[in-house]
N, C-alpha and C positions, 0 to 999 in steps of 0.2 A: 754576231751580225755587226757589220760595219755602221760606223757613227754616221757615215755619209746617207745611208738608207734612213736611219732613225731621225735625221735632220729634216727629211722631207715631211712636210705636214700630212697629218692623217687625212686619208681620202674623205670627202663628204658622206659617203655611204659605204655600207659593208659589202664587200664583194669578195666571197669565199676564194675564188680563183686567184686574185691579186694575194690576199692574207696568205694562203696556204702555198704560194710559190716561193716565199721568201726565207723560210726557216729550216727545213730538213736537211739540205746540203750543209748548212752551217752546223746544225746539231751534230751530224756526223763527223766533219771534218775537227769540230771541236774536241771529239773524243768523248762526248757525253754519254754515248752509248755503251761505252766499254766499261767493265767493273772497275771499282775504285780498288786500290791496294789492299785495303783492310778495313773492317768497321766492327767495333765491339758490339754493335747491335745485331751482328749476324749476317746471314747471306739469304737470298731471295732469287731463285732460278727458275726460268721457265725454258723448257725445250720446245719450241712450237711444233704443233702437229704438220707435218711436211704435206704441202697441197701436192696432188699428182700432176705431172707434167703433161697431161692430156690436153689442156686448154688454158683457159683464164680462170681467174678466181670468181666467186660467186658471192652471192650474200651471207652464204654459210660461214665462208672464210671470213667475210668482213665482220660477222658476229663475233667469232672465235679471237680474231685479232682485236676487237674493240675491248673485249673483257681482259684478255692477256695483257695488252699493252696498258690498259687502265691500271691493273694491278702491279706490273711492272713499274710505271711512272709514280704510282703511289708509293711503293716500297722504295724506291729510289729517293723520292723526296722525304721518307721517313727515315733515311740514314742507313738503310740497308745496303749491303754489298749486291748488287743486282746484276743478273746476266740474263739475256733474252737472245736464245741461239735460233737463227733461222735455218730452213732447209727444204729441200724438195725431195719427192718421192718418184722413183722410176715407174712406178704403177705397171708391173709387167703386161698383164693381160689388156688393160685398158689401153695403154700407149700404143702396144703393138697393133691392136685392132684399130686404132684411129688412124695410124699411119697407113695400115692397109687399106682402110677405106679411101683414104685421100689418094693414094697411088693409083687405086681402081679407077676412082673418079676422075682424075687428071690424065693418067697415062693408060688406062686400060689393062694394066699389069696384075698379076697374082703374086703374093710373095714366093711360091715355089718357083718363079722364074728368075729369081735373084738367088745368088749365093748367101749363105748365113753371113758371112762377113759383109758383103755389100748391103744386105737388108738391114742389118743393124748399124751400119754407117748412116743410112738414111734415117734411122731413128735418132740417132746422136744428133743429126742436123735439126729434127725436129724439136728435140729436147733443148738445143741452144737457143733456138727461136723463142720457143715457150717459156723456157727459164728466166730468159731477159724479160719477157712480159710480165711475168707473174712477180718478179723481184721489183719491177717499175711499179706494180700495183701495190706492193707491200709498203713501198716508199711513200706512194700517194696517201695511203690509209695510214700514215705517220708511225708505223711500228718502229720502236725504238731497239732494233736489233744490233747486237755485236757482229757486223758483217764479216769481220776477219774470221770468225768461226762459223761462217756459212756452210752447210754439208750438203752432199747429195747423195742418195742412197747407193748409186753406183760408182761413186768417186772411189779413188784407190785406198783411203783408208778405211771407208765402209765395207768395200768389196774384201779387203783382207780380214776385217772382223767377221763378216758372215761367213766366210770360208772356215776360219777358225772355229765359230760357232758351231757349225755343222759337224766338223771333226771332231770337236770335243764331245758333243751330244752322242755321236756314233761310238766313240771309244767308251763312252760311259753306259752304252748299251741302251740309251734313250731314244736314239734313232735307229730304225731297222728297215730292212727292206722285205715287202711281202707281196704275194700275188693276190690281191683282193679287190673286191667291187670298190669301184670309184665313182664320182658324180662326173660324167662325161658330157661335155658341150660339143655336140657336132659341129656346130656353125664357128665355134671358136678352135676346134681341135684340141682340146685341151682338158684335163682334170680341173675340177673345182672343189673346194672346201663346201662342207655343208653350209656353213654360214653365208656362202656365196650364191645359195640356190633358194628362191623364193618359193612358197607354196601358194600357188593360185587356187582359190576356192571356186568350185563349181556345184551349182544347185542340182544340175542334171545335165541332160543332152545339150551340148555346146558345141558349135562348130568354130574352130579356131585356125588362123593363119600360122605357119611355122617358117622361121628364117631358113632360106636355102632352097624353098619351092615358090612356085608361081604366086605371088601375093594374092591372085584371084581365087587360089585353090584353098578350100576349107577342108579339115580334117575333124572327124568325129571324136569327141572326148566326153566324160560323164556319162557312159554307157557300159552296162555289165552285159556282156556276150556268153551265152550259155551253149556249150557244143559238148559232143560226146566222143569218147574213146571207146573203141573196140577192144573187149577183152580177148587176150591171145586163146586160140584155138577154142571159141566159143561164140554163141550168138549174142551174149549179153553185153551191153554196154554200161560205160560209167560216164555220168555227165558232170561236168566241171564249169567253172564260170571265171571270167577274166575281163579286166577293163582294157587289156591290151592284147588283142587276139594275135598281133604278130609275134608276140613273145613264145607262143606255143611251139614255134620253129625251134626253139631252144629247151623244150621241155624234156627232163630226164627221168621224171617219176610222178606219181601221183600219191598224195598222202590222205589217210583217213584216220579218224579217231580209233584207237584200239578197242574201246568198248562199244562202238556204233555197230548195232546187231545188223545193219543192213549190208555191212561189207565184210563180216567176219569170215565169209566164205572165200573172200577175194585175197586174204592175207597172204603175202609171199608169191601172189600171181604177178602177170605182166599185162600191161595193155600194149596196143600197137599203135605207133605213130602212124597217121595217114599218109604222110608225104614223104618220110625218109625211111630207111631201113635202121628203125631204132625201136629197141624194147624198152617200156617204161615200167620199172617195179613198182609194185602198189606197198607203200609202207605205212607203218602205223607211227603216229607222232601226236602225242596228246598236247604237246606244248603249241604246236601251230595251227591245230585243227579244232574248230568249234563244231560240234556234231549238230549243233540248232540251227547254225547259220548256212542258208543256201541248201545244196544237196548234200553237205557235209563230206564232200570230196574236193581236194584242192590240189590243182596242178603246180607242178614245182618246176621253176625255171631259175635253178640256182645261179646260173652265170649272169642274169640280168634282173634280179630282184634281191633286196636286201633281207627281206624275211626268208625267202626260199634258200637263199645263200647258207644262212646258219642253220636251217632245217636240213640241206644237203650235207652240210658238213657233218652234223650230228648222226646222219644215216647213212653216210658212204655213198650219196648219189655221185653220178659224174657230173662235173660242173664244167658246161660247154660254153664258149664265147662264139656267138654265131654272128656277131655284128663286126665289120670293118670299122675303122676310126672314122671314116666318112659317112657313116650312118646307112650303109648299105649292107646286104646280107652276104655272108661268105660262102664258100662251098659245103660247108657241114648242114646246109638247108636243102640241098639238092638243086638240081638245074632249074626248076621252075621258078624258085624265088631267088637263087643266086643273083648278086648284082642288083637287086631291087631296093629301092629306098625305102626306109622302114615304115613311113605312113602310107606310100603306096601298098606296101606289103598288107598293111593293116586291112585295106579293102580286099586285096587279092586273096589273103587267107579267109575271110569270111565267105566269098564267092566260091573258093575252092571247097570249103566245107560244106556249102550248100550243094554243091554238085556231087558230093561223096553222101549226101543224106545224113551228115553228122552236125549240121547246124540245129539248133534248138530254139533260141528266142534272144531277143534283146530286151532290155528295159532300163530305164533311167535309173542313174546311181549316183548320188551326190559324193564328190570325192575332191581330192586336192591333187594338182598337177604340178610336179617339179619344174621350175623355170629357171634358167639361167639369169641371174640379176644383171649380169653384163649384156648379153645379147638377145635375151627373150626367148632363146631357143628351149625345145622341151629337153629336159636332162634324162639321159640315158644310163642306168647303171651298167657298168662294163667292168670286165674282170681285166686287171692289167698289175704287172709288177711295178710297184712304186715305193718311193722312200716315205717312212712313217715317224711321227714322233709320238711316243707313249706320254700321254699327258696326265695319268692318273695321279702319280706322285707330285708332278710339277704343280697340279691344281690343289692337292691337298695342302700342300704348303703354303700356297696363296690364301686359302681358307683360313688356315691357322694364323697367318699374319693379319688378315682380317679381322678376325675374332679378337685378336690382341691388340687391336686398335692403333696397329702401326701406321695405318693410312684409312682416311675416311672417303666415302663415297657419297656426294650430293647430288640430286636429292635422294631420300631414303627409298623412292620407288626404285630407283636404278640400283641401290644396293641389295634390295629384296631381289631383283632380276639376277644380280650378280652371283648371289648364294645359288639360286635355283639353277643356273646355267653350269656353275663349277660342280654340282651334284650330279650332273648328267653329262660331264664332258665326254668325248669321244676322242679315239686317237686321230691324229690330224695328219692327212696325206699333204706333203709338202712338195711333191713333183707336179711340174707344169710344163706341158709339152710346147714351149714356146722358144723364141729365139732372144728375147730381149728380157735380160735378167741376170742373176748370178748363177752360172753355170754350175750344176751340182760337181763337187770334188770329189767325185766318185769314178773308179776306172774298172771296166769289165776286163778280166783276165782271159784272154783267148788263147788257150794252151794248144800246142802243137798237137794234132790229132784230135782235138775236141773243138774244132772250130764252130761246130753247130751246137753247142751246149746252151741250154736255156738260161736266158737272162734273169730269170727268177732265181736262180740258185745264188744265194747270198754267200756261199762260200768262195763264189768266183769273182767276188767285188773287192776292191781295195778302196779305201777311203784315205785321203792324204791331202795336205794343203798344196803341194805341188806335185807335178808330173814326175820331177826327180825323185821325191820322196816316194811316191807311189811305186815307181821301178825299183827302187830298194826294197820297198815292203814285200812286193810281189816275188822278187828274187828269193827272200828269205822264206816266205810262205810256200814257193814251189822250187825248192833247190834242185838245180841240175835239168830243169825243164826249159824249153824254149817256149816264149809267149810273146803275144803283142797286145798292149794296153789300148783300150778305147775309152774315151771319156763318155761318161754319160751325156747324150744329147740335151736332155731336158735342164731346165732351169728351176730355181726354187721359188715357192710361193712369196709374193711380195710381202706378205704379212710376217713371213719368216724372218726377213732382213728388218721390216718394222719394228719387230718386236724388240730389237736391240736398240732403237732409236735414242732412248734418253741417256745410254751410257756410250753407245759407239760414237755419238757426237762429241763426247768429252775426252775421247781418245781409247778408251777399251778396245781391245784387251791389253794395251800397255798401261803400265803403272804411272799414268799421266799426272802432271800437277793439277789438270783440270778436274780429273775424277778425285783427287784429294781435297780440292778447294770447294768443288760444286755439286758433287752427289753425295747423297740423294738429292734431287730437285724439289722445290717447294709446292708445285701445283701443276696439273694437267687439265687443261681445259679443253674440252671436246665435245661432240655431239654424242647424244646418248645411243645413237643408232650403230656406233662402233665400238660400243663398250665389250663386246665380245672379240669381235674381228681383231681388235688392236690393244685395247687397254688389258685385257686379260692376259694375252701373250706377253705384253711388256712387263707386267707384273710377275708372271711365272719365270719367265727368262731372267729378269732382273735379279729376283731371289736366287735363282738357280746359280748365275754367273758371278753375281758380286756379294750375296749374302743379305743384300739389303732391298727392300721395296723401293723402287726408281722414283716415287714422288710421294710426299707426305699426304696429298689430297687429290681427289680426283673430282672435278666439278663438271657434271654433264649438263650441258645447255639445250635448248629447245633446237627442233627444227624450224626453219622458216619456210613458210607457205605463203602463198599470196594472199590478197585481202579476202577472197574467198574461201580461204581454207584448203585450196589445192596445192598438191605438191608442184613444186617448181620443176617444169619440164620444158626442153626446147621445142617439142611438138607442140605444146600449148601456147608458146610464145611468151610465157609468163617469167622466164628466167632473167634476173636482171645484173648486168655487169655493174659492179660497185663503181666503176669509173664514170658510167652514164649517170648514176644517180649523184654522182659529186658535180660533175660538169653539166649536165643536163643533155638530152638527146632528141632529136625529132622523131616523130613517127617514121618519117622516110629512112632516117638512118636506122632505127631499129629494124625495119624491113631488110635493108641491105646487109646487116649483120648476118641475117639468117642464110643468106646465099654464100657465106664465106664457108661455112661449116659443111657437114657431110649429109644434111637431110635431102631427101628426094623432093620432087616438085610438088607432090600431094602432101607431104609434112610442111613443106615451106607455106604452102597455101593456107593450111590449117593454122600455123603459127602466127600468120600475117593477120588472120582474122581475130585471133586471141589478142594480138597486139592492139589492133584497132579498136576493140572493145573496152580493153583495160586502159589504153594510155592514148586516147583519140588526140590529144594534143602533145604527145611525146611525153617525156619524163622532164620534170622542171630541173634546173640547176639548184641543189641544196648544199654542196660542200661537203668536205670530209667530216668536220666537226658536228654538223646536225645530223649526219648519217652515224657516226659513232655514237652520240649521245642518244639517239633514238633506239638503235640496237640494244644499248644497255639499259635504257628506259623500259624496253619491251621484257627484259630477263628476270623472270622469277622462276617458280618451280614448275611451270607448266611444260609441256611436252612439244608444244606447237606455238609458234609465232604466226600470227596472221598479219603479214605486214601490209601496212596502207601508205603508198608514197606521200599521200597527202600529210600524214603524220610527221614524215620527215620534214617535208616542207614547212610545216608549223614550227618545227624547232629550228629551221633555217631562219625564220622570222624570229625566233627567240635569240638566235646569235646577232641578228640585226638590233635587238633591242638592248642587248649587252653591249654591243660596238657602241651604238649611239648614247647609251646611259653613261658609260665610261668617258667617252669622248666629252659629253656635256659636263659630267662632275669634274674633269680635269681642268674645266673652265673656271673652276672656283679655286684653283691654285695660282696664285700670281706668279709671273715671271721668277724664277730663283727659289721658289718654295722649296724648303727642305724640311720633311717631315721629322717629328722627334726621333731621337736614336733608339727609344724603346717603345714597346707597345703598351706598357704599363700605364694605367689610368692616372693622370693627374691629381684627381679629386675634385676638379672644377667642372666636370662635364656636365651639361644639361641633361634633363630627363630623356630626350629623345635619343641622345648620344648613348647614355648609360643602356638605353633599350636595345639599341642596334648591335652595341658591343655584347650585351648578354645573348641576343639572338644568335650572333655570329659563333658565340661560345657553345651555344647548346646545338646548333647546327654542325660544329665540328664534332661534338659528342656523338650525335646521332649518325653522321657519316661514319665515323671510326667504328662504331658497333655494327652497322649494317654491312660495310665493305668486308669486315672481318667475318660476317655471316654469308657473305657472297650474295647478299639481296641487292643486286645493282638496280632494280626498280625503285627501291626505297632509297638508295643512295642518291640517284639522278633526281628524285623527287624533292629530297630535303635541299639539295644544291638550287635546284630550279626554283622552289619556294623562296629560299633567301634572297636569291637574285632578284626575282620578279616581284614578289608580294613584300618583302621587308625593305630591301636596301633601295630598288627603284621606285616602287609604288608609295614608300612611306619616307624613308630617310632622305633621300635625294630631294624629294619635294620638300620636306618639312624644313630642311636647312637653307633653303633658297633665301630668306630674309636675313638668317644669321650670317651667311657668307657673302653678303652684298657688302662692297666697299664702305658702304655708309654704317655699317654695324659696328659694335665696339670691338677693338682690336682683339681682346683677350677672348671674347666670346667666338670671333670669327677663327682665331688661330686654333682654338679648342675644336670647334667642328670641323676645320680642314683637317687636323690631326685624326679625328674620328673617322672622317671620310676616307683618307688614306688608308687606315687600317681595314676598314671595311671592303674597300675596292681591292687592295693587296693580298687580303687574305681570301676574299671571294674569289679572285682569279686563280689562286693557288689551289683552292679547294676544288675549281671547276676543271684544271688543267688535266688531270688524267683522262678525263673524258672529252674534253675538247682541247687538244694540245695547241693547235695553230692560233686560233683567236686569242687565247689566253696569253701566250707567248708575244704575240702582237701587241696587244694591249698593256701587259706587264712591263715591256720593254720600254713603253713611253711614260710610264709612271716615274716620278721622281724617286730617289733612293734615300733611306735614312743614312744619316752620318756614318761612316765606316762600313757600309754594306756595298761589297765588290761582287756580289753573287752574279756571276754572267748570264745566267739563263733562269727562266722560271722551273725549268725540268730539274734542276739541281738546287732550288731553293728548298726551304724547310716546309714540309706539309703542316697546314695548322692542325692543331690538338686542343683538346678541351683542357682548360685551367680552373681548377675548383675555385681559385682566388677571384676569378673573373665571372662568377656566377652571381647575378644579381637579380633575385626573385623579386625583391620590392619594386625595381625599375620596371620589371615585366608587369607586374599587377598594376602600378600605377599608369603606367603607358597604355596598357591595354583597356583600362577605363577611359582614358582620353581619347583613344582612336575609336573605341567603341561609340563615344559620343558624335566623333567625326562621321562615322558610318550611319548613325542614326539621323543626323542634320542632313547628310547627302540623300539617304532614303525619303525624308519628310519632303526635301526640295524635289526629288524626282517624281513622288507621288503626286505633288502639286504642279509638276512641270515648271518648276522656277529653276532658272538658269543663271539669272543676274540679280544682284541687289538682295541677297539672301541675308535676312536679319534673324539671327536665332538667339535664343535665351535659353540659358542652361541653370536648372533650379537644382543646387545641391542640398542634401538632407542634413548636413551637419558643417561645421565651421572647417573642419579638417578637409573635407571634400571640397568645400568651397575655396580654400587656399591652394589646393592642387589645381583646380580648374582655373582659377584667375592667374596663376603663374604660367599655365600651359595655354591661355587663350590665344596667344599670338600663334602658336603651332596650329590650333584647331583652326583658326581663320585662314592660315596658309592652306590646310590640307582640305578646306571646304572650297571648290572651285565656284568662283561667283560670289564669294562672301563678301558682304558690305560691313558687317558687324557681328561680332560674338560678344554677349554680354552675359556675365554671371550674376544672377539674382538671387539675394538670399530671403526676400520677401515676395510672397506670391502676388501681393498688390502691385507690386513693381512690373508684373508681366502684362504688356498692353492685351486688351481685348482684340479678338479676331486672330488668335494664334492657334495652329494645329498643334498637337501635343503627342508626344511618345514617351513612355516611360523606358529609359535606357536599364535602369536596375532600380534596387530599393535606395541607392544612394544618389541618383541623379535623375533628372526628368528635363527632356529637350522640348522647347517650343519654338516654333517657327511662324513667324508674322505672315499672315495669308490674307488678311483684310482686303476686300475689294478683288480678288483674284480667283475666288472659288464659287461653288454653289453650295450654299451651307445645308440647305435640305438633303442634298445628296452626301454630304459628309457625316451629318447626324445618322442618317440610315447606315453609313459605314461603320460609325462608332458602335451603334447598337447592335450590329452583327458581331463584331469583335468582342462586346461584353458577353454575348450568347456563347460564343466559342471558349472565351476565357473561363466563364463559369462552370463550363463543362470540365474544363482541365482543373479547375479548383476541386470540383466534386470528387474526380477520379483521385486526385492527389489525397483527399481528405479520407476517402474509402481506405486507401492504402494505409495512411497515418493513424486510423482509428481501428484497425484491424487487431485482433487480440495477440498478445505477446509482441506487439510491434517493437516495443523499447528493448525486449530481450533478445528477439530472433533477428532483427535487422542490425546490421553494422553500423557502429557510431558515425563512420564517414558518409554512408548512404543517408541515414537520419539528418545529419546536417545539412547535406545537400538537398533533400527534400524540404527541410525548414527553410533554406534560401530560396528555393522555387516557390514556396508559397508566399514569401514575403514578396518575392518579384511579382507574382500573379495579382495578389491583392494591391500592390502598388500600381500594377498596370490597370486594374479595374478602376482604381480611383482616379487615375490619370483620364481614362476613356469617359468616366462619368463627368469629370470637371470639363473636359473637351467638348462634351454634349452641352453642358451648361454655357460654355463659352459661345458655342456656335449659335445657341438660342438667343444669347444675349445680343450677339452680333446681328443675329436676323432681325431682333426687335420684336 
């Protein structure tokens, strides 16, 4: 930062927008974000989880960044070679979907009205716009990224890595092509992985809206429909049941248990489909049929049900796909239902069964309905030839590395879920029927004369990194034959590319210097909700491709919810843009933001109502530092954070306290003040100086422990307490007389040096969590002789030093400060604000010496103090004093003659005596218990003895106080 800026006087008050506008560009231009050449202390690397380019950052991203950047800044200041890599993810389904919605809303056009090339061009335009927004947000949040290494999952380097990745896994027979059931989202017209499907719990009969239908139209779910199939050449019927009546159009069999006596006479016979010319074999299958459940007969739809698919394969049933990709029925179901949408067919099938007399009944049925997590559509199992990843061996190796403690997962609850998921992992469908993404590097060979060959035939597919290579492979595989290559239209699942992120960002598959220097990384910070979507894939693929787990640690932070515990949702109006929390935002501006997105009128109205209820006065301006500190202060092992904006505002006030206290403290440094070259103690420090330096040292120890344990709630708590309750409330107040120009020069110089150390170290402790205000204040501090450190972010992080531990100073000053709190308490009790006259009665000459030496500090810390006297003789204490036993060593007396109602005070004291006697009796009972001396630890016995002494001293004081009041009363 230029000296001209620092020569401007500090503002009269803290304004986060002013403070935070001055530093980021300078940090970046100065190269502070780039890794240093080398460090004997090792490296610390974080590859940031890439946000989707679907929109702007939300508070979940801000939480992740606050933790990551806090760790990076801490590691950088600790002398490690740090690297923090930013990037963005193309988010195939989500981005394509949001662009389709925008085009439809603004232009009334569908995707299929564009060529693939033109539509993808429109998405790139979206990406460029929102990438700029997101990166600007990252900068506002203070992320100390090495921007020169910024990556995008669809940039050239990452694209080549993904294509290589696919080809390598295919050559290793880990990727294969198969015609299997997939999770099909009709609304998005693409396959989804199991992890992208939510299971909606229904207690029974429920009417739901379905995307792609009239919003006013509701369809019945949570109902079990029973109907009958006619047995071929017989009057007999067999009754089956289903929650999806429309799927009976794809039935190809009926299964019964082989031991069920009701159906033994039907083994090997056929039922007749009522709507199409199809015979349904009656098969026996003990694995899929429970003869005690329902009728004991199960309809089989192998082409549209996962369990039926497996049963159908075991028993050789015909597997039919009766649905088109758009959710309408195809010609295999007959003219009556052909072209009908699936949930319209649900109603029509039931009516048709009734007409034929085959309908039996319906009844409520608790169930789970599979729902697309992206669109809310009801998922349809559909038979499709797709590309799959065999995950069994990959998962096994990941479990072995987890068992070997090659990396850790925090918290433990997430580790347990990790093991459970890995044990039940399924093969992963990676084909997506989209235009936005990495196009599958697979080419179908259309041989001359076999142009109509089925695309599910894997022998007709060539996988290669380029079309030229594919041509060569095809020519070698089909020598002398003419052919045409057609590249697969599908793209790859976004998570297939994201799984490479920790190493593709460092140059893999090339043998890059970054891979040598920075891989594996130190830690992955992410939400627990994508532990399997993303983390598991990175671990599996990292081990497979590089031989190493991609990070040493996984820290799963909580999900951010609103103050009411609700999930953040645009339609609820409770989604908060971090920039709005930083800069402040009026209610009208919040409403206006809703109209920019893709919400319809009804959703906007609902969201506006939510915003008006939660933020009637808008969102207050809090600043980046307050937001970051709050998010870290919320972070413990909980799975959810109920974020209250008022708490962020509270930490904004703390920033103001920090700013003003430092500004005030700096007034204690005369012009030209240069602190001592070393932080080491001179030996002439006063008790309060020794105490604050000891507390600083202990805070350093606690922060170091907790930051290594990733307990950010405790880290921020320790730093907050040091600044607010020790440095500001005690030390800065206590040294006001010592730093006065009239004070002795040696004492003043010592107090100034201690103040400098306390401020300097305190700002450095705080910096990782409040980067802007700490840089602003630190830059305005004077420098030790020879210190040319250009920025707080590259200064040394304070650490605990055993030689600076001063337990005696802590004990002595705690006794002194306890007396201060006691006098304050007495004064507050009697509503005394000025002319406070206190008398401290020590129990020994040693205690008296301590308090006589520290009486000026006590007087300074007791606001409104007129005098503080240390009295060794009780007779020297004037009558008319209120008394409080501080400990067995010291008693406080406050002169109150003429200011109180003595009868009322006597009654108060008598009630206290009653309560204290009860505490004495309870403690005596414990101490008189059999085997107390042998069963109870010595430290507990000593503590109890000390407590008994204090209680007895308190009783004596209360009795004396009553006597004093009686004497005063006359």
